[in-house]
N, CA, C and O of each residue as an XYZ file, in Angstrom:
428
protein
N       1.038     -1.405      0.425
C       0.415      0.215      0.089
C       1.374      1.304      0.242
O       2.397      1.545      0.882
N       0.390      2.022     -0.866
C       1.421      3.208     -0.829
C       1.048      4.107      0.501
O       0.115      4.131      1.304
N       2.310      4.853      0.297
C       1.492      6.025      1.421
C       2.873      6.930      1.439
O       4.049      6.592      1.306
N       2.136      8.475      1.699
C       2.879      9.733      1.292
C       2.861     10.807      2.695
O       2.038     10.648      3.596
N       3.494     11.477      2.707
C       3.819     13.064      3.726
C       2.238     13.466      4.466
O       1.908     13.320      5.643
N       1.715     13.824      3.717
C      -0.243     13.902      4.394
C       0.500     14.833      5.142
O       1.703     15.091      5.143
N      -0.395     15.260      5.741
C      -0.941     17.066      6.829
C      -1.227     16.398      7.376
O      -1.732     15.282      7.251
N      -0.666     17.565      8.774
C      -1.362     17.311     10.175
C      -2.620     17.442     10.874
O      -3.041     17.116     11.984
N      -3.004     17.934     10.021
C      -4.268     18.966     10.324
C      -5.522     17.951      8.742
O      -5.102     17.760      7.600
N      -6.748     17.586      9.169
C      -7.449     17.726     10.500
C      -6.860     16.464     10.806
O      -6.271     15.647     10.098
N      -7.200     16.490     12.231
C      -6.644     14.763     13.088
C      -7.412     13.709     12.653
O      -8.227     13.872     11.745
N      -7.235     12.559     13.235
C      -8.254     11.777     12.225
C      -7.903     11.203     10.795
O      -6.843     11.117     10.176
N      -8.993     10.902     10.557
C      -8.287     10.084      8.605
C     -10.653     10.643      8.068
O     -11.849     10.639      8.361
N      -9.179     11.085      6.849
C     -10.470     12.272      6.112
C      -9.971     12.586      4.332
O      -9.280     13.212      3.529
N     -11.302     11.239      4.679
C     -10.995     11.146      2.771
C     -11.954     12.453      1.863
O     -13.032     13.043      1.795
N     -10.594     12.318      1.287
C     -10.923     13.532      0.487
C     -11.038     13.454     -0.810
O     -10.086     13.853     -1.481
N     -12.422     12.837     -1.592
C     -12.592     11.777     -2.571
C     -11.158     11.193     -3.928
O     -11.381     10.907     -5.104
N      -9.803     11.180     -3.227
C      -9.101     10.082     -4.029
C      -8.407      9.399     -2.562
O      -9.367      8.742     -2.159
N      -7.917      9.305     -2.117
C      -7.144      9.069     -1.369
C      -7.507      9.301      0.731
O      -8.509      9.981      0.954
N      -7.088      9.010      1.440
C      -7.702      9.472      2.969
C      -6.200     10.345      3.636
O      -5.182      9.828      3.174
N      -6.052     10.938      4.119
C      -4.729     11.282      5.179
C      -5.296     10.886      6.377
O      -6.451     10.776      6.790
N      -4.348     10.728      6.764
C      -4.419     10.062      8.116
C      -3.737     10.984      9.128
O      -2.659     11.227      8.583
N      -3.767     11.780     10.562
C      -3.258     12.355     11.316
C      -3.923     12.035     12.667
O      -5.135     12.025     12.884
N      -2.579     11.680     13.848
C      -3.051     10.960     14.521
C      -2.113     11.356     15.601
O      -0.891     11.213     15.559
N      -2.972     11.992     16.807
C      -1.583     12.777     18.249
C      -1.442     11.553     18.924
O      -1.992     10.463     19.081
N      -0.004     12.521     19.407
C       0.282     11.595     20.635
C       1.704     11.811     21.004
O       2.718     11.720     20.312
N       1.465     12.282     22.914
C       2.986     12.639     22.822
C       4.399     11.849     22.928
O       5.475     11.930     22.337
N       3.917     11.117     23.880
C       5.091      9.237     23.697
C       5.082      8.890     22.520
O       6.261      8.784     22.180
N       4.357      8.627     21.614
C       4.349      7.593     20.325
C       6.147      7.857     19.889
O       6.842      8.839     20.149
N       6.511      6.622     19.173
C       8.222      6.588     19.410
C       7.838      6.329     17.333
O       8.602      6.783     16.482
N       6.318      5.400     16.931
C       6.553      5.153     15.265
C       4.804      5.096     15.943
O       4.484      5.540     17.046
N       3.923      4.475     15.005
C       2.793      5.055     14.187
C       2.286      4.024     13.156
O       2.703      4.402     12.061
N       1.413      2.641     12.994
C       1.171      2.383     11.599
C      -0.084      2.303     11.948
O      -0.520      2.098     13.081
N      -0.932      2.538     10.538
C      -2.166      2.195     10.398
C      -2.034      0.869      9.992
O      -1.068      0.302      9.481
N      -3.879      0.173     10.487
C      -3.316     -1.513     10.260
C      -5.023     -1.170      9.232
O      -6.170     -0.875      9.568
N      -4.323     -1.421      7.910
C      -5.971     -1.450      6.956
C      -6.930     -3.080      6.874
O      -6.175     -3.895      6.343
N      -7.892     -3.550      7.121
C      -7.982     -4.775      7.266
C      -8.842     -4.935      5.464
O      -9.442     -3.905      5.158
N      -8.891     -5.826      4.626
C      -9.499     -5.704      3.438
C     -11.180     -6.799      3.860
O     -11.282     -7.269      4.993
N     -12.183     -7.018      2.921
C     -13.118     -7.866      3.162
C     -12.778     -9.164      3.854
O     -13.620     -9.558      4.661
N     -11.582     -9.975      3.667
C     -11.402    -11.194      4.616
C     -10.613    -11.060      5.754
O     -10.007    -11.930      6.380
N     -10.750     -9.084      6.067
C     -10.477     -9.873      7.652
C      -8.498     -9.328      7.138
O      -7.929     -8.480      7.826
N      -7.836     -9.932      6.016
C      -6.718     -9.085      6.483
C      -6.053     -8.226      6.026
O      -6.273     -7.491      5.064
N      -4.517     -8.333      7.255
C      -4.404     -6.996      7.759
C      -3.274     -6.641      6.845
O      -2.530     -7.541      6.454
N      -3.061     -5.226      6.419
C      -1.634     -4.727      5.543
C      -1.538     -3.709      7.219
O      -2.424     -3.325      7.983
N       0.459     -3.517      7.249
C      -0.186     -2.160      8.071
C       0.998     -1.523      7.212
O       1.725     -2.149      6.442
N       1.056     -0.067      7.509
C       1.747      0.777      7.095
C       2.489      1.716      8.272
O       1.580      2.175      8.964
N       3.729      2.156      8.742
C       3.833      3.421      9.620
C       4.023      4.242      8.851
O       4.481      4.348      7.713
N       3.311      5.288     10.162
C       3.382      6.855      9.298
C       4.225      7.401      9.112
O       4.840      7.745     10.122
N       4.850      7.870      7.638
C       6.323      8.483      7.815
C       6.802      9.894      8.076
O       7.938     10.340      7.920
N       5.626     10.557      8.539
C       6.083     11.680      9.260
C       5.324     12.098     10.577
O       4.287     11.643     11.059
N       6.431     13.432     11.149
C       5.581     13.645     12.219
C       5.654     15.121     12.311
O       6.345     15.475     11.356
N       5.383     15.868     12.804
C       4.788     17.418     12.700
C       4.312     18.230     14.518
O       3.342     18.883     14.903
N       5.559     17.742     15.182
C       4.996     18.039     16.748
C       5.182     16.751     17.839
O       6.072     16.156     18.448
N       3.712     16.742     17.653
C       3.240     15.580     18.405
C       2.113     15.039     17.383
O       1.070     14.589     17.859
N       2.260     15.066     16.312
C       0.686     14.695     15.364
C       2.278     13.377     14.321
O       3.268     13.446     13.593
N       1.589     12.625     14.890
C       1.994     11.821     13.171
C       0.918     11.689     12.094
O      -0.276     11.929     12.272
N       1.672     11.141     10.573
C       0.770     11.618      9.573
C       1.288     11.017      8.218
O       2.493     10.873      8.010
N       0.161     10.617      7.154
C       0.224     10.251      6.114
C      -0.735     10.328      5.760
O      -1.752     10.450      6.443
N      -0.616     10.254      4.074
C      -1.675     10.362      3.275
C      -1.380      9.055      2.434
O      -0.388      8.759      1.768
N      -3.090      8.053      2.783
C      -3.202      7.012      1.308
C      -4.233      7.153      0.104
O      -5.449      7.221     -0.074
N      -3.087      7.158     -0.596
C      -4.176      6.911     -1.771
C      -4.692      6.062     -2.362
O      -5.177      6.237     -3.480
N      -4.695      5.319     -1.943
C      -5.084      3.600     -2.149
C      -6.530      3.499     -1.428
O      -7.408      2.736     -1.829
N      -6.724      4.676      0.093
C      -7.642      3.793      0.883
C      -8.813      4.768      0.686
O      -8.833      5.981      0.896
N      -9.789      3.953      0.233
C     -11.024      4.818      0.127
C     -12.012      4.815      1.382
O     -11.932      4.058      2.349
N     -13.036      5.896      1.153
C     -13.689      6.185      2.352
C     -14.914      4.890      2.740
O     -15.677      4.438      1.886
N     -14.896      4.469      4.091
C     -15.614      3.021      4.535
C     -14.584      1.987      4.438
O     -14.740      0.781      4.251
N     -13.438      2.697      4.606
C     -12.711      1.460      4.530
C     -12.357      0.985      6.002
O     -12.512      1.890      6.822
N     -11.787     -0.581      6.691
C     -11.691     -0.392      8.100
C     -10.442     -0.557      8.533
O      -9.554     -1.263      8.055
N     -10.422      0.458      9.902
C      -8.836      0.402      9.588
C      -7.971      0.158     11.424
O      -8.369     -0.820     12.057
N      -7.490      0.557     11.717
C      -6.911      1.021     12.635
C      -5.649      1.234     13.239
O      -4.834      1.383     12.329
N      -4.902      1.352     14.759
C      -3.200      1.830     14.848
C      -3.197      1.113     15.690
O      -4.088      0.621     16.382
N      -2.054      1.018     15.655
C      -0.574      0.401     16.169
C       0.406      1.490     16.536
O       0.949      2.031     15.573
N       0.818      2.022     18.034
C       1.301      3.215     18.820
C       1.794      1.966     19.353
O       1.377      0.935     19.879
N       3.364      2.775     18.809
C       4.762      2.217     19.407
C       4.767      2.975     20.439
O       4.230      4.082     20.429
N       5.367      2.487     21.452
C       6.591      3.551     22.453
C       5.571      2.816     24.184
O       4.638      2.071     24.486
N       6.585      3.682     24.791
C       5.963      3.479     26.914
C       4.676      2.834     26.342
O       4.049      3.100     25.317
N       4.404      1.622     27.602
C       2.890      1.471     27.587
C       2.946      1.916     29.645
O       3.848      1.727     30.461
N       2.309      2.198     29.719
C       1.458      2.656     31.818
C       0.683      2.281     31.560
O       0.051      3.030     30.816
N      -0.095      0.749     31.886
C      -0.965      0.100     31.683
C      -2.467      1.241     32.676
O      -3.645      1.391     32.350
N      -1.519      1.947     34.163
C      -2.436      2.514     35.368
C      -2.719      4.093     34.200
O      -3.814      4.654     34.181
N      -1.672      4.516     33.440
C      -2.050      5.701     32.345
C      -3.707      5.300     31.601
O      -4.742      5.919     31.850
N      -3.552      3.896     30.487
C      -4.567      3.318     29.998
C      -5.669      3.231     30.526
O      -6.594      3.690     29.856
N      -5.956      2.730     31.665
C      -7.315      2.347     32.570
C      -7.746      4.038     32.895
O      -8.873      4.179     33.370
N      -7.027      5.158     32.699
C      -8.160      6.299     33.502
C      -8.026      6.605     32.415
O      -7.397      7.628     32.686
N      -8.078      6.615     31.149
C      -8.242      7.083     29.824
C      -9.212      5.758     28.940
O      -8.955      5.196     27.875
N     -10.099      5.622     29.659
C     -10.959      4.512     28.715
C     -11.061      5.033     27.009
O     -10.893      6.230     26.776
N     -11.284      4.270     26.101
C     -11.979      4.867     24.408
C     -13.532      4.218     24.287
O     -14.245      3.242     24.524
N     -13.495      4.897     24.004
C     -15.091      3.821     23.297
C     -15.047      4.096     22.150
O     -14.795      5.134     21.537
N     -15.544      2.202     21.621
C     -15.323      1.894     20.179
C     -16.420      2.471     19.559
O     -17.568      2.377     19.994
N     -16.080      3.098     18.500
C     -17.541      3.241     17.592
C     -17.113      2.674     15.827
O     -16.156      3.068     15.160
N     -18.027      1.796     15.476
C     -18.339      1.690     13.899
C     -19.418      1.558     13.213
O     -20.543      1.449     13.701
N     -19.025      1.561     11.532
C     -20.101      1.771     11.242
C     -20.455      0.389     10.900
O     -19.440     -0.293     10.762
N     -21.644     -0.317     10.701
C     -22.364     -1.213     10.929
C     -22.176     -2.199     11.972
O     -22.070     -1.773     13.123
N     -22.125     -3.275     11.792
C     -21.820     -4.323     13.342
C     -20.671     -5.416     12.994
O     -20.781     -6.468     12.364
N     -19.869     -5.001     13.424
C     -18.796     -6.254     13.285
C     -18.294     -6.607     15.236
O     -17.474     -6.059     15.972
N     -19.396     -7.908     15.481
C     -19.296     -8.446     16.402
C     -18.219     -8.795     16.545
O     -17.803     -8.373     17.624
N     -17.167     -9.626     15.784
C     -16.086     -9.920     15.752
C     -14.994     -9.597     15.119
O     -14.952    -10.002     13.957
N     -13.682     -8.730     15.665
C     -12.779     -8.785     14.664
C     -12.482     -7.170     14.407
O     -13.576     -6.615     14.502
N     -11.597     -6.329     14.161
C     -11.221     -4.671     14.374
C     -12.627     -4.142     14.127
O     -13.634     -4.725     13.726
N     -12.373     -2.622     14.548
C     -13.370     -2.327     14.880
C     -13.004     -0.487     15.053
O     -12.309     -0.238     16.038
N     -13.496      0.982     14.023
C     -12.470      1.967     14.268
C     -13.048      2.231     15.817
O     -14.063      1.888     16.425
N     -11.629      3.176     16.190
C     -11.373      3.666     17.544
C     -11.119      4.571     17.018
O     -10.472      4.681     15.976
N     -11.813      5.747     17.961
C     -10.871      6.817     18.676
C     -11.173      7.154     19.858
O     -11.991      6.975     20.760
N      -9.707      8.022     19.396
C      -9.344      8.308     20.980
C      -9.782      9.698     21.515
O      -9.873     10.658     20.750
N     -10.052      9.791     22.840
C      -9.966     11.319     22.689
C      -8.803     12.097     23.033
O      -7.761     11.447     23.114
N      -8.741     13.211     23.232
C      -7.745     14.000     22.998
C      -7.530     14.285     24.496
O      -8.263     13.561     25.170
N      -6.788     15.075     25.206
C      -6.451     15.614     26.542
C      -7.410     16.643     26.679
O      -7.436     17.332     27.699
């Protein structure tokens, strides 16, 4: 899967009619990967190539609207901090098993 530098704004995944810009905020990440899932659930990982301040970003020209994706964030992990900041999964349609889209609230 191809990836270009993209833009640090807006945060999240933004489809522009051709491809999708991905921008993820993290103060402590050492790397961020986008995990894209096909219709059969097979996963393709692509590392976001750019960092502007605390925002990791990239543009995937082949990622269409409605694609299933997630993130892998590499770096220090503090389970106590993660428990204090719960995330609420949101997804389109019903996916009782398997990957879902997750939005992480900013501080």
